[in-house]
DRENDO-1510 file (C-alpha; in Angstrom, 1 decimal, always signed):
<recs>
REC; n; res; u; v; w
REC; 1; UNK; +15.2; +77.1; -21.3 .
REC; 2; UNK; +11.9; +77.1; -23.1 .
REC; 3; UNK; +12.4; +80.6; -24.3 .
REC; 4; UNK; +15.9; +80.0; -25.6 .
REC; 5; UNK; +15.2; +76.8; -27.4 .
REC; 6; UNK; +12.1; +78.4; -29.0 .
REC; 7; UNK; +14.3; +81.1; -30.5 .
REC; 8; UNK; +15.9; +78.4; -32.7 .
REC; 9; UNK; +12.6; +78.2; -34.5 .
REC; 10; UNK; +12.9; +81.9; -35.4 .
REC; 11; UNK; +16.1; +81.0; -37.2 .
REC; 12; UNK; +14.4; +78.5; -39.5 .
REC; 13; UNK; +13.1; +81.3; -41.7 .
REC; 14; UNK; +16.7; +82.3; -42.4 .
REC; 15; UNK; +18.1; +78.8; -42.7 .
REC; 16; UNK; +15.4; +77.9; -45.2 .
REC; 17; UNK; +16.6; +80.8; -47.3 .
REC; 18; UNK; +19.9; +79.1; -47.6 .
REC; 19; UNK; +22.6; +78.7; -45.1 .
REC; 20; UNK; +24.5; +78.7; -41.9 .
REC; 21; UNK; +24.3; +81.4; -39.3 .
REC; 22; UNK; +26.4; +82.4; -36.4 .
REC; 23; UNK; +25.4; +84.9; -33.7 .
REC; 24; UNK; +27.8; +85.6; -30.9 .
REC; 25; UNK; +27.8; +88.3; -28.2 .
REC; 26; UNK; +30.6; +88.9; -25.7 .
REC; 27; UNK; +30.2; +91.5; -22.9 .
REC; 28; UNK; +33.5; +92.6; -21.3 .
REC; 29; UNK; +33.1; +94.4; -17.9 .
REC; 30; UNK; +35.8; +96.3; -16.1 .
REC; 31; UNK; +36.1; +96.6; -12.3 .
REC; 32; UNK; +34.6; +100.2; -12.5 .
REC; 33; UNK; +31.5; +99.0; -14.3 .
REC; 34; UNK; +32.5; +100.2; -17.8 .
REC; 35; UNK; +33.1; +97.9; -20.7 .
REC; 36; UNK; +32.3; +96.8; -24.2 .
REC; 37; UNK; +29.9; +94.6; -26.2 .
REC; 38; UNK; +31.2; +92.7; -29.2 .
REC; 39; UNK; +28.6; +91.3; -31.5 .
REC; 40; UNK; +29.4; +88.9; -34.4 .
REC; 41; UNK; +26.8; +87.8; -36.9 .
REC; 42; UNK; +27.5; +85.7; -40.0 .
REC; 43; UNK; +25.0; +84.7; -42.7 .
REC; 44; UNK; +25.3; +81.9; -45.2 .
REC; 45; UNK; +26.5; +82.9; -48.6 .
REC; 46; UNK; +23.2; +82.3; -50.4 .
REC; 47; UNK; +21.3; +84.5; -48.0 .
REC; 48; UNK; +23.9; +87.3; -48.2 .
REC; 49; UNK; +23.6; +87.3; -52.0 .
REC; 50; UNK; +19.9; +87.4; -51.8 .
REC; 51; UNK; +20.0; +90.4; -49.5 .
REC; 52; UNK; +22.2; +92.3; -51.9 .
REC; 53; UNK; +19.8; +91.5; -54.7 .
REC; 54; UNK; +16.9; +92.8; -52.8 .
REC; 55; UNK; +18.6; +96.2; -52.5 .
REC; 56; UNK; +17.7; +97.1; -56.0 .
REC; 57; UNK; +14.1; +95.9; -56.0 .
REC; 58; UNK; +11.4; +98.3; -54.9 .
REC; 59; UNK; +11.5; +101.4; -52.8 .
REC; 60; UNK; +11.3; +99.7; -49.4 .
REC; 61; UNK; +14.3; +97.5; -50.1 .
REC; 62; UNK; +16.5; +100.6; -50.5 .
REC; 63; UNK; +16.4; +100.9; -46.7 .
REC; 64; UNK; +18.6; +97.8; -46.5 .
REC; 65; UNK; +22.3; +97.9; -47.4 .
REC; 66; UNK; +23.0; +94.2; -47.2 .
REC; 67; UNK; +24.7; +92.3; -44.5 .
REC; 68; UNK; +27.1; +95.0; -43.5 .
REC; 69; UNK; +25.3; +98.3; -42.8 .
REC; 70; UNK; +27.4; +100.6; -40.6 .
REC; 71; UNK; +24.7; +103.2; -40.3 .
REC; 72; UNK; +22.2; +100.6; -39.0 .
REC; 73; UNK; +24.8; +99.3; -36.6 .
REC; 74; UNK; +25.4; +102.8; -35.2 .
REC; 75; UNK; +21.7; +103.1; -34.6 .
REC; 76; UNK; +21.7; +99.9; -32.6 .
REC; 77; UNK; +23.7; +101.6; -29.7 .
REC; 78; UNK; +20.6; +103.6; -28.6 .
REC; 79; UNK; +18.6; +100.3; -28.2 .
REC; 80; UNK; +21.2; +98.9; -25.8 .
REC; 81; UNK; +20.7; +101.6; -23.2 .
REC; 82; UNK; +21.6; +105.0; -22.0 .
REC; 83; UNK; +25.3; +105.9; -22.4 .
REC; 84; UNK; +26.0; +103.1; -24.9 .
REC; 85; UNK; +28.0; +104.3; -27.9 .
REC; 86; UNK; +29.1; +102.8; -31.2 .
REC; 87; UNK; +32.9; +102.1; -31.4 .
REC; 88; UNK; +33.6; +100.3; -34.6 .
REC; 89; UNK; +32.4; +97.8; -37.1 .
REC; 90; UNK; +34.0; +95.7; -39.8 .
REC; 91; UNK; +32.7; +93.3; -42.4 .
REC; 92; UNK; +33.4; +89.6; -42.2 .
REC; 93; UNK; +33.9; +87.6; -45.5 .
REC; 94; UNK; +34.3; +83.9; -45.4 .
REC; 95; UNK; +34.4; +81.2; -48.0 .
REC; 96; UNK; +30.9; +80.1; -47.0 .
REC; 97; UNK; +29.3; +83.2; -45.6 .
REC; 98; UNK; +29.6; +86.9; -44.7 .
REC; 99; UNK; +28.5; +89.2; -41.9 .
REC; 100; UNK; +30.0; +91.7; -39.5 .
REC; 101; UNK; +31.6; +92.3; -36.2 .
REC; 102; UNK; +30.5; +95.4; -34.2 .
REC; 103; UNK; +31.8; +96.8; -31.0 .
REC; 104; UNK; +30.0; +99.1; -28.6 .
REC; 105; UNK; +31.1; +100.7; -25.4 .
REC; 106; UNK; +29.2; +101.5; -22.2 .
REC; 107; UNK; +30.1; +103.6; -19.2 .
REC; 108; UNK; +27.9; +101.8; -16.7 .
REC; 109; UNK; +26.8; +98.2; -17.3 .
REC; 110; UNK; +23.8; +98.8; -15.1 .
REC; 111; UNK; +22.2; +100.8; -18.0 .
REC; 112; UNK; +22.9; +98.0; -20.6 .
REC; 113; UNK; +20.1; +95.9; -22.0 .
REC; 114; UNK; +20.9; +93.1; -24.5 .
REC; 115; UNK; +18.3; +91.2; -26.5 .
REC; 116; UNK; +18.9; +87.5; -25.9 .
REC; 117; UNK; +16.6; +86.5; -28.8 .
REC; 118; UNK; +18.7; +86.0; -31.9 .
REC; 119; UNK; +15.7; +86.8; -34.0 .
REC; 120; UNK; +16.1; +90.5; -33.2 .
REC; 121; UNK; +19.5; +90.6; -34.8 .
REC; 122; UNK; +18.4; +88.5; -37.8 .
REC; 123; UNK; +15.3; +90.6; -38.6 .
REC; 124; UNK; +17.4; +93.8; -38.3 .
REC; 125; UNK; +20.1; +92.6; -40.7 .
REC; 126; UNK; +17.7; +90.8; -43.1 .
REC; 127; UNK; +15.0; +93.5; -43.2 .
REC; 128; UNK; +12.2; +92.6; -45.5 .
REC; 129; UNK; +13.3; +89.0; -46.1 .
REC; 130; UNK; +11.9; +87.2; -43.0 .
REC; 131; UNK; +8.6; +87.0; -41.2 .
REC; 132; UNK; +10.2; +88.5; -38.1 .
REC; 133; UNK; +10.9; +91.7; -39.9 .
REC; 134; UNK; +7.3; +92.1; -41.0 .
REC; 135; UNK; +6.0; +91.8; -37.5 .
REC; 136; UNK; +4.0; +88.7; -38.0 .
REC; 137; UNK; +6.1; +86.4; -35.9 .
REC; 138; UNK; +5.1; +85.4; -32.3 .
REC; 139; UNK; +8.8; +85.7; -31.2 .
REC; 140; UNK; +9.3; +88.3; -28.5 .
REC; 141; UNK; +12.4; +90.2; -27.4 .
REC; 142; UNK; +14.2; +88.6; -24.4 .
REC; 143; UNK; +16.3; +91.2; -22.7 .
REC; 144; UNK; +19.2; +90.6; -20.3 .
REC; 145; UNK; +19.8; +93.4; -17.8 .
REC; 146; UNK; +22.6; +94.1; -15.3 .
REC; 147; UNK; +23.2; +95.6; -11.9 .
REC; 148; UNK; +26.7; +96.6; -10.9 .
REC; 149; UNK; +28.1; +97.6; -7.5 .
REC; 150; UNK; +31.7; +98.9; -7.2 .
REC; 151; UNK; +34.0; +97.5; -4.6 .
REC; 152; UNK; +36.9; +95.2; -3.9 .
REC; 153; UNK; +35.6; +92.8; -5.2 .
REC; 154; UNK; +33.0; +94.4; -7.4 .
REC; 155; UNK; +29.6; +92.7; -7.7 .
REC; 156; UNK; +27.8; +92.1; -11.0 .
REC; 157; UNK; +24.2; +90.8; -11.1 .
REC; 158; UNK; +23.0; +89.5; -14.5 .
REC; 159; UNK; +19.2; +89.3; -14.7 .
REC; 160; UNK; +18.0; +86.9; -17.4 .
REC; 161; UNK; +14.6; +87.1; -19.1 .
REC; 162; UNK; +11.7; +85.8; -17.0 .
REC; 163; UNK; +10.8; +82.2; -18.0 .
REC; 164; UNK; +7.3; +81.0; -17.6 .
REC; 165; UNK; +6.7; +77.6; -16.2 .
REC; 166; UNK; +6.0; +74.8; -18.6 .
REC; 167; UNK; +2.4; +74.1; -19.3 .
REC; 168; UNK; +0.7; +70.8; -18.4 .
REC; 169; UNK; +2.6; +67.6; -19.2 .
REC; 170; UNK; +1.8; +65.7; -22.3 .
REC; 171; UNK; -0.6; +62.8; -21.6 .
REC; 172; UNK; +1.2; +59.4; -21.6 .
REC; 173; UNK; -0.7; +58.2; -24.7 .
REC; 174; UNK; +0.3; +61.4; -26.6 .
REC; 175; UNK; +3.7; +60.2; -27.7 .
REC; 176; UNK; +5.5; +61.5; -30.7 .
REC; 177; UNK; +7.3; +59.3; -33.2 .
REC; 178; UNK; +11.1; +59.2; -33.0 .
REC; 179; UNK; +12.8; +61.2; -35.9 .
REC; 180; UNK; +13.6; +59.0; -38.9 .
REC; 181; UNK; +16.8; +59.3; -41.0 .
REC; 182; UNK; +15.2; +61.9; -43.3 .
REC; 183; UNK; +14.4; +64.1; -40.3 .
REC; 184; UNK; +17.9; +63.8; -39.0 .
REC; 185; UNK; +19.5; +64.6; -42.3 .
REC; 186; UNK; +17.1; +67.6; -42.8 .
REC; 187; UNK; +18.0; +68.9; -39.4 .
REC; 188; UNK; +21.7; +68.6; -40.1 .
REC; 189; UNK; +21.4; +70.3; -43.5 .
REC; 190; UNK; +19.4; +73.2; -42.0 .
REC; 191; UNK; +21.1; +73.6; -38.6 .
REC; 192; UNK; +24.5; +71.9; -38.8 .
REC; 193; UNK; +26.5; +75.1; -39.1 .
REC; 194; UNK; +24.4; +77.1; -36.6 .
REC; 195; UNK; +26.2; +78.6; -33.6 .
REC; 196; UNK; +24.6; +80.9; -30.9 .
REC; 197; UNK; +26.4; +82.2; -27.9 .
REC; 198; UNK; +26.3; +85.0; -25.3 .
REC; 199; UNK; +28.9; +85.4; -22.6 .
REC; 200; UNK; +30.2; +87.9; -20.0 .
REC; 201; UNK; +33.9; +88.3; -19.6 .
REC; 202; UNK; +35.1; +90.0; -16.4 .
REC; 203; UNK; +38.3; +92.0; -16.7 .
REC; 204; UNK; +39.9; +90.5; -13.6 .
REC; 205; UNK; +39.6; +87.4; -11.4 .
REC; 206; UNK; +36.2; +85.9; -10.4 .
REC; 207; UNK; +36.3; +85.2; -6.7 .
REC; 208; UNK; +32.7; +83.9; -6.4 .
REC; 209; UNK; +29.7; +83.1; -8.7 .
REC; 210; UNK; +26.6; +81.0; -8.9 .
REC; 211; UNK; +27.0; +80.7; -12.7 .
REC; 212; UNK; +26.3; +77.3; -14.1 .
REC; 213; UNK; +29.0; +77.7; -16.8 .
REC; 214; UNK; +32.2; +79.5; -15.9 .
REC; 215; UNK; +35.7; +79.1; -17.4 .
REC; 216; UNK; +38.3; +81.4; -16.0 .
REC; 217; UNK; +37.0; +84.9; -16.0 .
REC; 218; UNK; +34.2; +84.2; -18.5 .
REC; 219; UNK; +30.6; +83.3; -17.6 .
REC; 220; UNK; +28.5; +81.7; -20.4 .
REC; 221; UNK; +24.8; +82.5; -20.5 .
REC; 222; UNK; +24.0; +80.7; -23.8 .
REC; 223; UNK; +26.0; +78.5; -26.1 .
REC; 224; UNK; +24.3; +76.3; -28.6 .
REC; 225; UNK; +26.4; +74.3; -31.1 .
REC; 226; UNK; +23.9; +72.6; -33.4 .
REC; 227; UNK; +26.7; +70.8; -35.3 .
REC; 228; UNK; +27.9; +69.1; -32.2 .
REC; 229; UNK; +24.3; +68.4; -31.0 .
REC; 230; UNK; +23.2; +66.9; -34.2 .
REC; 231; UNK; +26.2; +64.6; -34.4 .
REC; 232; UNK; +24.4; +62.6; -31.7 .
REC; 233; UNK; +21.1; +61.3; -33.1 .
REC; 234; UNK; +19.7; +60.9; -29.5 .
REC; 235; UNK; +19.5; +64.7; -29.2 .
REC; 236; UNK; +16.6; +65.1; -31.5 .
REC; 237; UNK; +14.7; +62.4; -29.6 .
REC; 238; UNK; +15.6; +64.0; -26.2 .
REC; 239; UNK; +14.7; +67.5; -27.2 .
REC; 240; UNK; +11.2; +66.8; -28.6 .
REC; 241; UNK; +9.7; +67.3; -25.2 .
REC; 242; UNK; +11.6; +70.4; -24.2 .
REC; 243; UNK; +8.5; +72.5; -23.7 .
REC; 244; UNK; +7.8; +70.4; -20.6 .
REC; 245; UNK; +11.2; +70.0; -19.1 .
REC; 246; UNK; +11.7; +70.9; -15.4 .
REC; 247; UNK; +14.9; +72.6; -14.4 .
REC; 248; UNK; +16.4; +69.3; -13.1 .
REC; 249; UNK; +15.5; +67.6; -16.4 .
REC; 250; UNK; +17.1; +70.4; -18.3 .
REC; 251; UNK; +20.3; +70.0; -16.3 .
REC; 252; UNK; +20.4; +66.4; -17.2 .
REC; 253; UNK; +19.8; +67.1; -20.9 .
REC; 254; UNK; +22.7; +69.6; -20.9 .
REC; 255; UNK; +25.0; +67.1; -19.1 .
REC; 256; UNK; +24.2; +64.5; -21.7 .
REC; 257; UNK; +24.6; +67.0; -24.6 .
REC; 258; UNK; +27.6; +69.3; -24.0 .
REC; 259; UNK; +26.8; +71.3; -27.2 .
REC; 260; UNK; +23.9; +72.8; -25.3 .
REC; 261; UNK; +24.6; +75.3; -22.5 .
REC; 262; UNK; +21.8; +77.5; -21.2 .
REC; 263; UNK; +21.9; +79.3; -17.8 .
REC; 264; UNK; +18.9; +78.3; -15.8 .
REC; 265; UNK; +19.3; +80.7; -12.9 .
REC; 266; UNK; +17.1; +83.8; -13.1 .
REC; 267; UNK; +20.0; +85.8; -11.7 .
REC; 268; UNK; +23.7; +85.2; -12.0 .
REC; 269; UNK; +25.9; +86.8; -9.4 .
REC; 270; UNK; +29.5; +87.4; -10.1 .
REC; 271; UNK; +32.1; +88.9; -7.6 .
REC; 272; UNK; +35.4; +89.8; -9.2 .
REC; 273; UNK; +38.5; +92.0; -8.7 .
REC; 274; UNK; +41.5; +93.1; -10.7 .
</recs>
């Protein structure tokens, strides 16, 4: 949980530049191990305008083609693993933002690797505008990998990034002040429209799984809805100590705040059939 929540700090550099952000990834896997990855990324309008403005300033900025850059998206396929190919991409234009939807195909999900850290997608799309793209951020890639075994039912193992144990607990007298109204309003302004999710959809019926969050044939690995979370002022108080949360404490936090779903198992096993 620590690594996921820390990734929200990566997003602040984007949010400070002016707007909402949505990052969604859906992996669809067939009973033979093939499938697709659909990635959706939407920037706030102000940042999108800034990215286009940077295109005409300086030689380095010419490498960027704004929010929707099909050539760059095609190149992303090679980073996802052997046998992954680019299928399609289309721009997204909303009243308050713009971005893209890209689809990739894989022949064997066992070769697929997906970066769970939203900062990777952000720095790629907003090259030159954020600290992450200049290499001076401490954020690290967090890859999700897969193992697939054919059968009836088929078995899919989802391996999540290794999470280090929390460091020593804060001393009892080392308490932090509760957020005041200004803190709460600032958080809502910066993060209120932020949505992050990653899910695996099985093309068939799941017969067995240890996934913490499963709805029908879909297993959710990450789902963070900051708008919903920040509507409850107690969330900011509860999350201030997230660095030191045990797994059981994290489960209680997510039960209390349904806008936060993070898979805590190191491996998620899913058995499914047509």
